[in-house]
C-alpha positions as CSV (number, residue, x, y, z in Angstrom):
1,X,74.2,-59.7,8.0
2,X,72.2,-59.2,4.8
3,X,70.6,-62.6,5.3
4,X,69.4,-61.8,8.8
5,X,68.0,-58.5,7.6
6,X,66.1,-60.3,4.8
7,X,64.9,-62.9,7.3
8,X,63.7,-60.3,9.8
9,X,61.9,-58.4,7.0
10,X,60.2,-61.6,5.8
11,X,59.2,-62.7,9.3
12,X,57.9,-59.3,10.5
13,X,56.1,-58.1,7.4
14,X,55.3,-60.9,5.1
15,X,54.8,-64.0,7.2
16,X,52.7,-62.4,9.9
17,X,50.7,-60.2,7.5
18,X,51.8,-57.0,9.2
19,X,52.0,-55.3,5.9
20,X,48.2,-55.1,6.2
21,X,48.6,-52.9,9.3
22,X,50.8,-50.6,7.3
23,X,48.3,-50.4,4.4
24,X,45.4,-49.7,6.9
25,X,47.5,-46.9,8.5
26,X,48.2,-45.5,5.1
27,X,44.4,-45.6,4.3
28,X,43.6,-43.7,7.5
29,X,46.3,-41.2,6.8
30,X,45.0,-40.5,3.3
31,X,41.4,-40.2,4.6
32,X,42.4,-37.7,7.2
33,X,44.4,-35.7,4.6
34,X,41.4,-35.7,2.3
35,X,39.0,-34.5,4.9
36,X,41.5,-31.8,6.2
37,X,41.8,-30.5,2.6
38,X,38.0,-30.4,2.1
39,X,37.5,-28.7,5.5
40,X,40.3,-26.2,4.9
41,X,38.9,-25.3,1.5
42,X,35.4,-24.8,2.9
43,X,36.7,-22.7,5.8
44,X,38.9,-20.6,3.5
45,X,35.9,-20.1,1.2
46,X,33.7,-18.9,4.1
47,X,36.4,-16.6,5.4
48,X,37.0,-15.2,1.9
49,X,33.3,-14.7,1.4
50,X,33.0,-12.9,4.7
51,X,35.9,-10.6,3.9
52,X,34.7,-9.8,0.4
53,X,31.1,-9.2,1.4
54,X,30.1,-5.6,0.6
55,X,27.5,-5.2,3.3
56,X,28.5,-3.6,6.6
57,X,28.7,-5.9,9.6
58,X,25.6,-5.8,11.7
59,X,27.0,-4.5,15.0
60,X,25.9,-1.8,17.4
61,X,27.1,1.4,15.6
62,X,27.4,3.2,18.9
63,X,30.3,0.9,19.8
64,X,33.3,2.3,17.9
65,X,35.9,0.3,19.8
66,X,35.8,-2.6,17.4
67,X,38.5,-2.1,14.8
68,X,37.0,-4.7,12.5
69,X,33.5,-3.2,12.6
70,X,32.6,-1.6,9.3
71,X,30.7,1.6,10.2
72,X,28.6,3.5,7.8
73,X,29.6,1.2,4.9
74,X,33.3,2.4,4.9
75,X,35.9,-0.3,4.5
76,X,39.3,-0.1,6.1
77,X,42.3,-0.8,3.8
78,X,43.3,-3.7,6.1
79,X,40.0,-5.5,5.3
80,X,39.7,-4.9,1.6
81,X,42.0,-4.1,-1.2
82,X,39.3,-2.4,-3.3
83,X,39.1,1.4,-3.4
């Protein structure tokens, strides 16, 4: 039983160079992971910058139905932890 397992492993991965497919798949996986981390960090930084920005949002001040609109420079406690 062990001999057939070793022979199967050798035939499938070593003899036919299928280990190269596994290494190429690992390379693609690591590349996707790297780009996802970079993109997530940049997106998080932009969102943080937007939330920490002290200027009021430029929206029509007559429309008061937007809960996220920062009217007259006041900040809601949900948007900012500064007082």
